[in-house]
PDB file of N, CA, C and O in Angstrom, chain B, residues numbered from 101:
ATOM      1  N   UNK B 101     -65.583  23.361  94.551  1.00  0.00           N
ATOM      2  CA  UNK B 101     -66.942  23.736  94.238  1.00  0.00           C
ATOM      3  C   UNK B 101     -67.657  22.496  93.702  1.00  0.00           C
ATOM      4  O   UNK B 101     -67.082  21.704  92.956  1.00  0.00           O
ATOM      5  N   UNK B 102     -68.900  22.349  94.091  1.00  0.00           N
ATOM      6  CA  UNK B 102     -69.669  21.165  93.704  1.00  0.00           C
ATOM      7  C   UNK B 102     -70.319  21.349  92.332  1.00  0.00           C
ATOM      8  O   UNK B 102     -70.398  22.458  91.804  1.00  0.00           O
ATOM      9  N   UNK B 103     -70.777  20.238  91.776  1.00  0.00           N
ATOM     10  CA  UNK B 103     -71.397  20.255  90.447  1.00  0.00           C
ATOM     11  C   UNK B 103     -72.626  21.165  90.368  1.00  0.00           C
ATOM     12  O   UNK B 103     -72.762  21.901  89.391  1.00  0.00           O
ATOM     13  N   UNK B 104     -73.535  21.145  91.369  1.00  0.00           N
ATOM     14  CA  UNK B 104     -74.695  22.041  91.248  1.00  0.00           C
ATOM     15  C   UNK B 104     -74.303  23.521  91.235  1.00  0.00           C
ATOM     16  O   UNK B 104     -74.926  24.317  90.532  1.00  0.00           O
ATOM     17  N   UNK B 105     -73.286  23.892  91.998  1.00  0.00           N
ATOM     18  CA  UNK B 105     -72.873  25.294  92.006  1.00  0.00           C
ATOM     19  C   UNK B 105     -72.189  25.675  90.699  1.00  0.00           C
ATOM     20  O   UNK B 105     -72.374  26.788  90.207  1.00  0.00           O
ATOM     21  N   UNK B 106     -71.411  24.777  90.137  1.00  0.00           N
ATOM     22  CA  UNK B 106     -70.780  25.043  88.838  1.00  0.00           C
ATOM     23  C   UNK B 106     -71.858  25.215  87.767  1.00  0.00           C
ATOM     24  O   UNK B 106     -71.804  26.147  86.965  1.00  0.00           O
ATOM     25  N   UNK B 107     -72.837  24.305  87.763  1.00  0.00           N
ATOM     26  CA  UNK B 107     -73.926  24.432  86.788  1.00  0.00           C
ATOM     27  C   UNK B 107     -74.746  25.698  87.032  1.00  0.00           C
ATOM     28  O   UNK B 107     -75.227  26.317  86.084  1.00  0.00           O
ATOM     29  N   UNK B 108     -74.905  26.081  88.289  1.00  0.00           N
ATOM     30  CA  UNK B 108     -75.606  27.332  88.598  1.00  0.00           C
ATOM     31  C   UNK B 108     -74.863  28.539  88.044  1.00  0.00           C
ATOM     32  O   UNK B 108     -75.480  29.458  87.504  1.00  0.00           O
ATOM     33  N   UNK B 109     -73.557  28.538  88.175  1.00  0.00           N
ATOM     34  CA  UNK B 109     -72.751  29.636  87.617  1.00  0.00           C
ATOM     35  C   UNK B 109     -72.858  29.658  86.090  1.00  0.00           C
ATOM     36  O   UNK B 109     -72.979  30.726  85.490  1.00  0.00           O
ATOM     37  N   UNK B 110     -72.814  28.495  85.473  1.00  0.00           N
ATOM     38  CA  UNK B 110     -72.962  28.419  84.016  1.00  0.00           C
ATOM     39  C   UNK B 110     -74.354  28.873  83.587  1.00  0.00           C
ATOM     40  O   UNK B 110     -74.511  29.500  82.539  1.00  0.00           O
ATOM     41  N   UNK B 111     -75.363  28.556  84.397  1.00  0.00           N
ATOM     42  CA  UNK B 111     -76.723  29.003  84.100  1.00  0.00           C
ATOM     43  C   UNK B 111     -76.786  30.527  84.110  1.00  0.00           C
ATOM     44  O   UNK B 111     -77.413  31.128  83.238  1.00  0.00           O
ATOM     45  N   UNK B 112     -76.144  31.151  85.087  1.00  0.00           N
ATOM     46  CA  UNK B 112     -76.146  32.617  85.186  1.00  0.00           C
ATOM     47  C   UNK B 112     -75.456  33.232  83.977  1.00  0.00           C
ATOM     48  O   UNK B 112     -75.940  34.217  83.421  1.00  0.00           O
ATOM     49  N   UNK B 113     -74.324  32.656  83.564  1.00  0.00           N
ATOM     50  CA  UNK B 113     -73.615  33.166  82.388  1.00  0.00           C
ATOM     51  C   UNK B 113     -74.493  33.006  81.142  1.00  0.00           C
ATOM     52  O   UNK B 113     -74.588  33.922  80.326  1.00  0.00           O
ATOM     53  N   UNK B 114     -75.131  31.847  80.999  1.00  0.00           N
ATOM     54  CA  UNK B 114     -76.012  31.618  79.852  1.00  0.00           C
ATOM     55  C   UNK B 114     -77.175  32.604  79.855  1.00  0.00           C
ATOM     56  O   UNK B 114     -77.551  33.115  78.800  1.00  0.00           O
ATOM     57  N   UNK B 115     -77.747  32.876  81.019  1.00  0.00           N
ATOM     58  CA  UNK B 115     -78.858  33.833  81.106  1.00  0.00           C
ATOM     59  C   UNK B 115     -78.394  35.240  80.735  1.00  0.00           C
ATOM     60  O   UNK B 115     -79.136  35.983  80.093  1.00  0.00           O
ATOM     61  N   UNK B 116     -77.190  35.609  81.127  1.00  0.00           N
ATOM     62  CA  UNK B 116     -76.671  36.928  80.769  1.00  0.00           C
ATOM     63  C   UNK B 116     -76.439  37.031  79.260  1.00  0.00           C
ATOM     64  O   UNK B 116     -76.693  38.076  78.660  1.00  0.00           O
ATOM     65  N   UNK B 117     -75.957  35.946  78.651  1.00  0.00           N
ATOM     66  CA  UNK B 117     -75.748  35.948  77.201  1.00  0.00           C
ATOM     67  C   UNK B 117     -77.086  36.026  76.471  1.00  0.00           C
ATOM     68  O   UNK B 117     -77.218  36.767  75.496  1.00  0.00           O
ATOM     69  N   UNK B 118     -78.068  35.276  76.930  1.00  0.00           N
ATOM     70  CA  UNK B 118     -79.390  35.316  76.302  1.00  0.00           C
ATOM     71  C   UNK B 118     -80.005  36.705  76.440  1.00  0.00           C
ATOM     72  O   UNK B 118     -80.701  37.163  75.534  1.00  0.00           O
ATOM     73  N   UNK B 119     -79.760  37.377  77.551  1.00  0.00           N
ATOM     74  CA  UNK B 119     -80.317  38.722  77.753  1.00  0.00           C
ATOM     75  C   UNK B 119     -79.742  39.732  76.762  1.00  0.00           C
ATOM     76  O   UNK B 119     -80.367  40.756  76.489  1.00  0.00           O
ATOM     77  N   UNK B 120     -78.565  39.453  76.226  1.00  0.00           N
ATOM     78  CA  UNK B 120     -77.952  40.362  75.263  1.00  0.00           C
ATOM     79  C   UNK B 120     -78.475  40.149  73.839  1.00  0.00           C
ATOM     80  O   UNK B 120     -78.219  40.969  72.958  1.00  0.00           O
ATOM     81  N   UNK B 121     -79.194  39.071  73.615  1.00  0.00           N
ATOM     82  CA  UNK B 121     -79.748  38.809  72.285  1.00  0.00           C
ATOM     83  C   UNK B 121     -80.921  39.735  72.011  1.00  0.00           C
ATOM     84  O   UNK B 121     -81.538  40.249  72.944  1.00  0.00           O
ATOM     85  N   UNK B 122     -81.238  39.954  70.720  1.00  0.00           N
ATOM     86  CA  UNK B 122     -82.464  40.713  70.408  1.00  0.00           C
ATOM     87  C   UNK B 122     -83.682  39.976  70.962  1.00  0.00           C
ATOM     88  O   UNK B 122     -83.662  38.754  71.110  1.00  0.00           O
ATOM     89  N   UNK B 123     -84.731  40.717  71.262  1.00  0.00           N
ATOM     90  CA  UNK B 123     -85.900  40.165  71.944  1.00  0.00           C
ATOM     91  C   UNK B 123     -86.484  38.953  71.215  1.00  0.00           C
ATOM     92  O   UNK B 123     -86.846  37.973  71.866  1.00  0.00           O
ATOM     93  N   UNK B 124     -86.584  38.993  69.903  1.00  0.00           N
ATOM     94  CA  UNK B 124     -87.182  37.882  69.170  1.00  0.00           C
ATOM     95  C   UNK B 124     -86.337  36.612  69.252  1.00  0.00           C
ATOM     96  O   UNK B 124     -86.872  35.511  69.123  1.00  0.00           O
ATOM     97  N   UNK B 125     -85.040  36.746  69.461  1.00  0.00           N
ATOM     98  CA  UNK B 125     -84.164  35.574  69.525  1.00  0.00           C
ATOM     99  C   UNK B 125     -83.994  35.062  70.946  1.00  0.00           C
ATOM    100  O   UNK B 125     -83.339  34.041  71.158  1.00  0.00           O
ATOM    101  N   UNK B 126     -84.567  35.748  71.916  1.00  0.00           N
ATOM    102  CA  UNK B 126     -84.459  35.334  73.319  1.00  0.00           C
ATOM    103  C   UNK B 126     -85.476  34.269  73.707  1.00  0.00           C
ATOM    104  O   UNK B 126     -85.293  33.587  74.716  1.00  0.00           O
ATOM    105  N   UNK B 127     -86.523  34.112  72.943  1.00  0.00           N
ATOM    106  CA  UNK B 127     -87.657  33.295  73.374  1.00  0.00           C
ATOM    107  C   UNK B 127     -87.291  31.844  73.663  1.00  0.00           C
ATOM    108  O   UNK B 127     -87.562  31.357  74.760  1.00  0.00           O
ATOM    109  N   UNK B 128     -86.690  31.148  72.722  1.00  0.00           N
ATOM    110  CA  UNK B 128     -86.390  29.730  72.913  1.00  0.00           C
ATOM    111  C   UNK B 128     -85.336  29.502  73.993  1.00  0.00           C
ATOM    112  O   UNK B 128     -85.592  28.739  74.924  1.00  0.00           O
ATOM    113  N   UNK B 129     -84.146  30.137  73.909  1.00  0.00           N
ATOM    114  CA  UNK B 129     -83.170  29.872  74.973  1.00  0.00           C
ATOM    115  C   UNK B 129     -83.642  30.371  76.342  1.00  0.00           C
ATOM    116  O   UNK B 129     -83.349  29.753  77.365  1.00  0.00           O
ATOM    117  N   UNK B 130     -84.372  31.488  76.356  1.00  0.00           N
ATOM    118  CA  UNK B 130     -84.897  31.997  77.623  1.00  0.00           C
ATOM    119  C   UNK B 130     -85.907  31.054  78.243  1.00  0.00           C
ATOM    120  O   UNK B 130     -85.929  30.873  79.460  1.00  0.00           O
ATOM    121  N   UNK B 131     -86.751  30.447  77.403  1.00  0.00           N
ATOM    122  CA  UNK B 131     -87.734  29.480  77.906  1.00  0.00           C
ATOM    123  C   UNK B 131     -87.047  28.244  78.474  1.00  0.00           C
ATOM    124  O   UNK B 131     -87.457  27.716  79.508  1.00  0.00           O
ATOM    125  N   UNK B 132     -86.002  27.789  77.795  1.00  0.00           N
ATOM    126  CA  UNK B 132     -85.257  26.632  78.297  1.00  0.00           C
ATOM    127  C   UNK B 132     -84.591  26.939  79.637  1.00  0.00           C
ATOM    128  O   UNK B 132     -84.585  26.100  80.539  1.00  0.00           O
ATOM    129  N   UNK B 133     -84.037  28.130  79.764  1.00  0.00           N
ATOM    130  CA  UNK B 133     -83.436  28.527  81.042  1.00  0.00           C
ATOM    131  C   UNK B 133     -84.499  28.639  82.136  1.00  0.00           C
ATOM    132  O   UNK B 133     -84.263  28.266  83.285  1.00  0.00           O
ATOM    133  N   UNK B 134     -85.656  29.152  81.768  1.00  0.00           N
ATOM    134  CA  UNK B 134     -86.760  29.290  82.718  1.00  0.00           C
ATOM    135  C   UNK B 134     -87.236  27.929  83.221  1.00  0.00           C
ATOM    136  O   UNK B 134     -87.562  27.780  84.399  1.00  0.00           O
ATOM    137  N   UNK B 135     -87.277  26.940  82.335  1.00  0.00           N
ATOM    138  CA  UNK B 135     -87.700  25.590  82.712  1.00  0.00           C
ATOM    139  C   UNK B 135     -86.626  24.882  83.539  1.00  0.00           C
ATOM    140  O   UNK B 135     -86.946  24.135  84.463  1.00  0.00           O
ATOM    141  N   UNK B 136     -85.359  25.113  83.211  1.00  0.00           N
ATOM    142  CA  UNK B 136     -84.263  24.426  83.898  1.00  0.00           C
ATOM    143  C   UNK B 136     -84.013  24.960  85.311  1.00  0.00           C
ATOM    144  O   UNK B 136     -83.504  24.235  86.166  1.00  0.00           O
ATOM    145  N   UNK B 137     -84.362  26.205  85.554  1.00  0.00           N
ATOM    146  CA  UNK B 137     -84.038  26.845  86.829  1.00  0.00           C
ATOM    147  C   UNK B 137     -84.594  26.126  88.061  1.00  0.00           C
ATOM    148  O   UNK B 137     -83.835  25.921  89.008  1.00  0.00           O
ATOM    149  N   UNK B 138     -85.871  25.732  88.108  1.00  0.00           N
ATOM    150  CA  UNK B 138     -86.365  25.070  89.328  1.00  0.00           C
ATOM    151  C   UNK B 138     -85.640  23.757  89.634  1.00  0.00           C
ATOM    152  O   UNK B 138     -85.406  23.432  90.798  1.00  0.00           O
ATOM    153  N   UNK B 139     -85.289  23.007  88.594  1.00  0.00           N
ATOM    154  CA  UNK B 139     -84.563  21.762  88.818  1.00  0.00           C
ATOM    155  C   UNK B 139     -83.166  22.028  89.368  1.00  0.00           C
ATOM    156  O   UNK B 139     -82.702  21.349  90.284  1.00  0.00           O
ATOM    157  N   UNK B 140     -82.509  23.026  88.792  1.00  0.00           N
ATOM    158  CA  UNK B 140     -81.174  23.388  89.258  1.00  0.00           C
ATOM    159  C   UNK B 140     -81.226  23.931  90.685  1.00  0.00           C
ATOM    160  O   UNK B 140     -80.371  23.595  91.505  1.00  0.00           O
ATOM    161  N   UNK B 141     -82.212  24.758  90.986  1.00  0.00           N
ATOM    162  CA  UNK B 141     -82.352  25.291  92.342  1.00  0.00           C
ATOM    163  C   UNK B 141     -82.669  24.182  93.347  1.00  0.00           C
ATOM    164  O   UNK B 141     -82.182  24.203  94.477  1.00  0.00           O
ATOM    165  N   UNK B 142     -83.483  23.220  92.931  1.00  0.00           N
ATOM    166  CA  UNK B 142     -83.775  22.085  93.806  1.00  0.00           C
ATOM    167  C   UNK B 142     -82.532  21.269  94.099  1.00  0.00           C
ATOM    168  O   UNK B 142     -82.329  20.833  95.233  1.00  0.00           O
ATOM    169  N   UNK B 143     -81.699  21.056  93.094  1.00  0.00           N
ATOM    170  CA  UNK B 143     -80.460  20.308  93.283  1.00  0.00           C
ATOM    171  C   UNK B 143     -79.509  21.061  94.208  1.00  0.00           C
ATOM    172  O   UNK B 143     -78.889  20.462  95.086  1.00  0.00           O
ATOM    173  N   UNK B 144     -79.395  22.371  94.012  1.00  0.00           N
ATOM    174  CA  UNK B 144     -78.546  23.184  94.889  1.00  0.00           C
ATOM    175  C   UNK B 144     -79.062  23.122  96.319  1.00  0.00           C
ATOM    176  O   UNK B 144     -78.268  22.994  97.252  1.00  0.00           O
ATOM    177  N   UNK B 145     -80.380  23.211  96.512  1.00  0.00           N
ATOM    178  CA  UNK B 145     -80.957  23.145  97.861  1.00  0.00           C
ATOM    179  C   UNK B 145     -80.721  21.784  98.494  1.00  0.00           C
ATOM    180  O   UNK B 145     -80.439  21.694  99.689  1.00  0.00           O
ATOM    181  N   UNK B 146     -80.833  20.733  97.706  1.00  0.00           N
ATOM    182  CA  UNK B 146     -80.627  19.383  98.228  1.00  0.00           C
ATOM    183  C   UNK B 146     -79.200  19.185  98.720  1.00  0.00           C
ATOM    184  O   UNK B 146     -78.978  18.553  99.753  1.00  0.00           O
ATOM    185  N   UNK B 147     -78.235  19.722  97.988  1.00  0.00           N
ATOM    186  CA  UNK B 147     -76.831  19.517  98.326  1.00  0.00           C
ATOM    187  C   UNK B 147     -76.344  20.512  99.376  1.00  0.00           C
ATOM    188  O   UNK B 147     -75.576  20.139 100.263  1.00  0.00           O
ATOM    189  N   UNK B 148     -76.779  21.772  99.292  1.00  0.00           N
ATOM    190  CA  UNK B 148     -76.188  22.825 100.127  1.00  0.00           C
ATOM    191  C   UNK B 148     -77.125  23.433 101.160  1.00  0.00           C
ATOM    192  O   UNK B 148     -76.654  24.152 102.042  1.00  0.00           O
ATOM    193  N   UNK B 149     -78.410  23.183 101.094  1.00  0.00           N
ATOM    194  CA  UNK B 149     -79.318  23.705 102.116  1.00  0.00           C
ATOM    195  C   UNK B 149     -80.181  24.848 101.627  1.00  0.00           C
ATOM    196  O   UNK B 149     -80.007  25.358 100.520  1.00  0.00           O
ATOM    197  N   UNK B 150     -81.108  25.236 102.474  1.00  0.00           N
ATOM    198  CA  UNK B 150     -82.133  26.202 102.108  1.00  0.00           C
ATOM    199  C   UNK B 150     -81.590  27.608 101.899  1.00  0.00           C
ATOM    200  O   UNK B 150     -82.154  28.360 101.104  1.00  0.00           O
ATOM    201  N   UNK B 151     -80.512  27.991 102.588  1.00  0.00           N
ATOM    202  CA  UNK B 151     -80.001  29.361 102.438  1.00  0.00           C
ATOM    203  C   UNK B 151     -79.514  29.590 101.009  1.00  0.00           C
ATOM    204  O   UNK B 151     -79.702  30.673 100.455  1.00  0.00           O
ATOM    205  N   UNK B 152     -78.887  28.575 100.412  1.00  0.00           N
ATOM    206  CA  UNK B 152     -78.430  28.700  99.027  1.00  0.00           C
ATOM    207  C   UNK B 152     -79.612  28.655  98.064  1.00  0.00           C
ATOM    208  O   UNK B 152     -79.564  29.255  96.990  1.00  0.00           O
ATOM    209  N   UNK B 153     -80.655  27.954  98.442  1.00  0.00           N
ATOM    210  CA  UNK B 153     -81.882  27.987  97.658  1.00  0.00           C
ATOM    211  C   UNK B 153     -82.452  29.402  97.651  1.00  0.00           C
ATOM    212  O   UNK B 153     -82.860  29.902  96.603  1.00  0.00           O
ATOM    213  N   UNK B 154     -82.481  30.042  98.806  1.00  0.00           N
ATOM    214  CA  UNK B 154     -83.014  31.403  98.905  1.00  0.00           C
ATOM    215  C   UNK B 154     -82.188  32.381  98.067  1.00  0.00           C
ATOM    216  O   UNK B 154     -82.746  33.239  97.384  1.00  0.00           O
ATOM    217  N   UNK B 155     -80.870  32.253  98.119  1.00  0.00           N
ATOM    218  CA  UNK B 155     -80.004  33.133  97.324  1.00  0.00           C
ATOM    219  C   UNK B 155     -80.228  32.891  95.832  1.00  0.00           C
ATOM    220  O   UNK B 155     -80.348  33.842  95.059  1.00  0.00           O
ATOM    221  N   UNK B 156     -80.283  31.628  95.429  1.00  0.00           N
ATOM    222  CA  UNK B 156     -80.517  31.298  94.024  1.00  0.00           C
ATOM    223  C   UNK B 156     -81.892  31.725  93.560  1.00  0.00           C
ATOM    224  O   UNK B 156     -82.048  32.201  92.436  1.00  0.00           O
ATOM    225  N   UNK B 157     -82.890  31.562  94.408  1.00  0.00           N
ATOM    226  CA  UNK B 157     -84.246  31.964  94.059  1.00  0.00           C
ATOM    227  C   UNK B 157     -84.344  33.478  93.889  1.00  0.00           C
ATOM    228  O   UNK B 157     -85.031  33.962  92.989  1.00  0.00           O
ATOM    229  N   UNK B 158     -83.668  34.210  94.741  1.00  0.00           N
ATOM    230  CA  UNK B 158     -83.641  35.667  94.617  1.00  0.00           C
ATOM    231  C   UNK B 158     -83.006  36.070  93.288  1.00  0.00           C
ATOM    232  O   UNK B 158     -83.521  36.949  92.598  1.00  0.00           O
ATOM    233  N   UNK B 159     -81.898  35.438  92.927  1.00  0.00           N
ATOM    234  CA  UNK B 159     -81.240  35.747  91.649  1.00  0.00           C
ATOM    235  C   UNK B 159     -82.137  35.378  90.473  1.00  0.00           C
ATOM    236  O   UNK B 159     -82.249  36.139  89.512  1.00  0.00           O
ATOM    237  N   UNK B 160     -82.771  34.224  90.546  1.00  0.00           N
ATOM    238  CA  UNK B 160     -83.663  33.771  89.478  1.00  0.00           C
ATOM    239  C   UNK B 160     -84.829  34.733  89.293  1.00  0.00           C
ATOM    240  O   UNK B 160     -85.139  35.122  88.167  1.00  0.00           O
ATOM    241  N   UNK B 161     -85.467  35.114  90.374  1.00  0.00           N
ATOM    242  CA  UNK B 161     -86.608  36.025  90.294  1.00  0.00           C
ATOM    243  C   UNK B 161     -86.188  37.400  89.804  1.00  0.00           C
ATOM    244  O   UNK B 161     -86.957  38.078  89.123  1.00  0.00           O
ATOM    245  N   UNK B 162     -84.982  37.816  90.143  1.00  0.00           N
ATOM    246  CA  UNK B 162     -84.477  39.098  89.684  1.00  0.00           C
ATOM    247  C   UNK B 162     -84.240  39.090  88.177  1.00  0.00           C
ATOM    248  O   UNK B 162     -84.551  40.063  87.491  1.00  0.00           O
ATOM    249  N   UNK B 163     -83.691  37.996  87.666  1.00  0.00           N
ATOM    250  CA  UNK B 163     -83.348  37.921  86.250  1.00  0.00           C
ATOM    251  C   UNK B 163     -84.568  37.674  85.362  1.00  0.00           C
ATOM    252  O   UNK B 163     -84.606  38.140  84.223  1.00  0.00           O
ATOM    253  N   UNK B 164     -85.559  36.951  85.870  1.00  0.00           N
ATOM    254  CA  UNK B 164     -86.713  36.560  85.057  1.00  0.00           C
ATOM    255  C   UNK B 164     -88.006  37.190  85.555  1.00  0.00           C
ATOM    256  O   UNK B 164     -89.070  36.585  85.425  1.00  0.00           O
ATOM    257  N   UNK B 165     -87.940  38.380  86.116  1.00  0.00           N
ATOM    258  CA  UNK B 165     -89.137  38.992  86.697  1.00  0.00           C
ATOM    259  C   UNK B 165     -90.198  39.279  85.647  1.00  0.00           C
ATOM    260  O   UNK B 165     -91.379  39.035  85.894  1.00  0.00           O
ATOM    261  N   UNK B 166     -89.818  39.785  84.495  1.00  0.00           N
ATOM    262  CA  UNK B 166     -90.824  40.122  83.485  1.00  0.00           C
ATOM    263  C   UNK B 166     -91.498  38.892  82.880  1.00  0.00           C
ATOM    264  O   UNK B 166     -92.725  38.874  82.784  1.00  0.00           O
ATOM    265  N   UNK B 167     -90.757  37.869  82.470  1.00  0.00           N
ATOM    266  CA  UNK B 167     -91.461  36.680  81.958  1.00  0.00           C
ATOM    267  C   UNK B 167     -92.344  36.028  83.017  1.00  0.00           C
ATOM    268  O   UNK B 167     -93.435  35.550  82.704  1.00  0.00           O
ATOM    269  N   UNK B 168     -91.887  36.006  84.259  1.00  0.00           N
ATOM    270  CA  UNK B 168     -92.688  35.402  85.319  1.00  0.00           C
ATOM    271  C   UNK B 168     -93.957  36.208  85.574  1.00  0.00           C
ATOM    272  O   UNK B 168     -95.021  35.630  85.795  1.00  0.00           O
ATOM    273  N   UNK B 169     -93.857  37.538  85.546  1.00  0.00           N
ATOM    274  CA  UNK B 169     -95.047  38.368  85.711  1.00  0.00           C
ATOM    275  C   UNK B 169     -96.015  38.173  84.548  1.00  0.00           C
ATOM    276  O   UNK B 169     -97.230  38.160  84.744  1.00  0.00           O
ATOM    277  N   UNK B 170     -95.478  38.021  83.337  1.00  0.00           N
ATOM    278  CA  UNK B 170     -96.324  37.774  82.166  1.00  0.00           C
ATOM    279  C   UNK B 170     -97.110  36.482  82.343  1.00  0.00           C
ATOM    280  O   UNK B 170     -98.326  36.469  82.148  1.00  0.00           O
ATOM    281  N   UNK B 171     -96.431  35.387  82.714  1.00  0.00           N
ATOM    282  CA  UNK B 171     -97.109  34.101  82.885  1.00  0.00           C
ATOM    283  C   UNK B 171     -98.077  34.127  84.071  1.00  0.00           C
ATOM    284  O   UNK B 171     -99.132  33.495  84.016  1.00  0.00           O
ATOM    285  N   UNK B 172     -97.734  34.842  85.130  1.00  0.00           N
ATOM    286  CA  UNK B 172     -98.627  34.963  86.277  1.00  0.00           C
ATOM    287  C   UNK B 172     -99.910  35.696  85.883  1.00  0.00           C
ATOM    288  O   UNK B 172    -101.005  35.281  86.261  1.00  0.00           O
ATOM    289  N   UNK B 173     -99.773  36.783  85.126  1.00  0.00           N
ATOM    290  CA  UNK B 173    -100.957  37.520  84.683  1.00  0.00           C
ATOM    291  C   UNK B 173    -101.826  36.664  83.772  1.00  0.00           C
ATOM    292  O   UNK B 173    -103.053  36.715  83.857  1.00  0.00           O
ATOM    293  N   UNK B 174    -101.199  35.879  82.903  1.00  0.00           N
ATOM    294  CA  UNK B 174    -101.972  34.992  82.019  1.00  0.00           C
ATOM    295  C   UNK B 174    -102.715  33.944  82.825  1.00  0.00           C
ATOM    296  O   UNK B 174    -103.877  33.653  82.539  1.00  0.00           O
ATOM    297  N   UNK B 175    -102.060  33.369  83.833  1.00  0.00           N
ATOM    298  CA  UNK B 175    -102.706  32.340  84.657  1.00  0.00           C
ATOM    299  C   UNK B 175    -103.869  32.914  85.448  1.00  0.00           C
ATOM    300  O   UNK B 175    -104.861  32.221  85.676  1.00  0.00           O
ATOM    301  N   UNK B 176    -103.765  34.168  85.869  1.00  0.00           N
ATOM    302  CA  UNK B 176    -104.827  34.792  86.644  1.00  0.00           C
ATOM    303  C   UNK B 176    -105.942  35.347  85.766  1.00  0.00           C
ATOM    304  O   UNK B 176    -106.945  35.844  86.278  1.00  0.00           O
ATOM    305  N   UNK B 177    -105.774  35.266  84.445  1.00  0.00           N
ATOM    306  CA  UNK B 177    -106.801  35.740  83.528  1.00  0.00           C
ATOM    307  C   UNK B 177    -106.770  37.238  83.292  1.00  0.00           C
ATOM    308  O   UNK B 177    -107.719  37.797  82.741  1.00  0.00           O
ATOM    309  N   UNK B 178    -105.701  37.892  83.699  1.00  0.00           N
ATOM    310  CA  UNK B 178    -105.568  39.329  83.479  1.00  0.00           C
ATOM    311  C   UNK B 178    -104.940  39.578  82.112  1.00  0.00           C
ATOM    312  O   UNK B 178    -104.397  38.662  81.495  1.00  0.00           O
ATOM    313  N   UNK B 179    -105.015  40.815  81.647  1.00  0.00           N
ATOM    314  CA  UNK B 179    -104.403  41.108  80.350  1.00  0.00           C
ATOM    315  C   UNK B 179    -102.888  41.021  80.484  1.00  0.00           C
ATOM    316  O   UNK B 179    -102.294  41.568  81.413  1.00  0.00           O
ATOM    317  N   UNK B 180    -102.284  40.324  79.539  1.00  0.00           N
ATOM    318  CA  UNK B 180    -100.839  40.140  79.544  1.00  0.00           C
ATOM    319  C   UNK B 180    -100.318  40.514  78.167  1.00  0.00           C
ATOM    320  O   UNK B 180    -100.115  39.654  77.310  1.00  0.00           O
ATOM    321  N   UNK B 181    -100.106  41.796  77.969  1.00  0.00           N
ATOM    322  CA  UNK B 181     -99.664  42.273  76.668  1.00  0.00           C
ATOM    323  C   UNK B 181     -98.178  41.997  76.475  1.00  0.00           C
ATOM    324  O   UNK B 181     -97.379  42.122  77.403  1.00  0.00           O
ATOM    325  N   UNK B 182     -97.829  41.623  75.261  1.00  0.00           N
ATOM    326  CA  UNK B 182     -96.433  41.434  74.893  1.00  0.00           C
ATOM    327  C   UNK B 182     -95.802  42.776  74.596  1.00  0.00           C
ATOM    328  O   UNK B 182     -96.505  43.727  74.253  1.00  0.00           O
ATOM    329  N   UNK B 183     -94.480  42.873  74.723  1.00  0.00           N
ATOM    330  CA  UNK B 183     -93.816  44.102  74.331  1.00  0.00           C
ATOM    331  C   UNK B 183     -93.990  44.361  72.835  1.00  0.00           C
ATOM    332  O   UNK B 183     -94.202  43.412  72.080  1.00  0.00           O
ATOM    333  N   UNK B 184     -93.910  45.589  72.392  1.00  0.00           N
ATOM    334  CA  UNK B 184     -94.117  45.908  70.972  1.00  0.00           C
ATOM    335  C   UNK B 184     -93.157  45.156  70.040  1.00  0.00           C
ATOM    336  O   UNK B 184     -93.506  44.875  68.894  1.00  0.00           O
ATOM    337  N   UNK B 185     -91.946  44.827  70.526  1.00  0.00           N
ATOM    338  CA  UNK B 185     -90.968  44.137  69.693  1.00  0.00           C
ATOM    339  C   UNK B 185     -91.433  42.733  69.313  1.00  0.00           C
ATOM    340  O   UNK B 185     -91.031  42.206  68.275  1.00  0.00           O
ATOM    341  N   UNK B 186     -92.279  42.123  70.148  1.00  0.00           N
ATOM    342  CA  UNK B 186     -92.706  40.761  69.909  1.00  0.00           C
ATOM    343  C   UNK B 186     -94.046  40.654  69.201  1.00  0.00           C
ATOM    344  O   UNK B 186     -94.427  39.574  68.750  1.00  0.00           O
ATOM    345  N   UNK B 187     -94.749  41.745  69.102  1.00  0.00           N
ATOM    346  CA  UNK B 187     -96.037  41.708  68.405  1.00  0.00           C
ATOM    347  C   UNK B 187     -95.791  41.630  66.914  1.00  0.00           C
ATOM    348  O   UNK B 187     -94.916  42.306  66.373  1.00  0.00           O
ATOM    349  N   UNK B 188     -96.576  40.795  66.262  1.00  0.00           N
ATOM    350  CA  UNK B 188     -96.375  40.623  64.810  1.00  0.00           C
ATOM    351  C   UNK B 188     -97.337  41.451  64.028  1.00  0.00           C
ATOM    352  O   UNK B 188     -97.311  41.430  62.798  1.00  0.00           O
TER     353      UNK B 188
END
């Protein structure tokens, strides 16, 4: 197994661990995982081809659908309410 695939597997494990944290403690590690994902997916695509990019992108979008929808709504100027757990 190549380095990008090993790091991709570790990324998935890290994302699963972060998902088990309480919502308020997910913000920083979740943001770091969200930022790291495109670089990791690009590296996987460069080494293994577009089909692995598509598989990784599907997994990424599945795991981070809510944060991505939140940021998309904010960028489009629509209301993007936070969950009640995060409101202060």
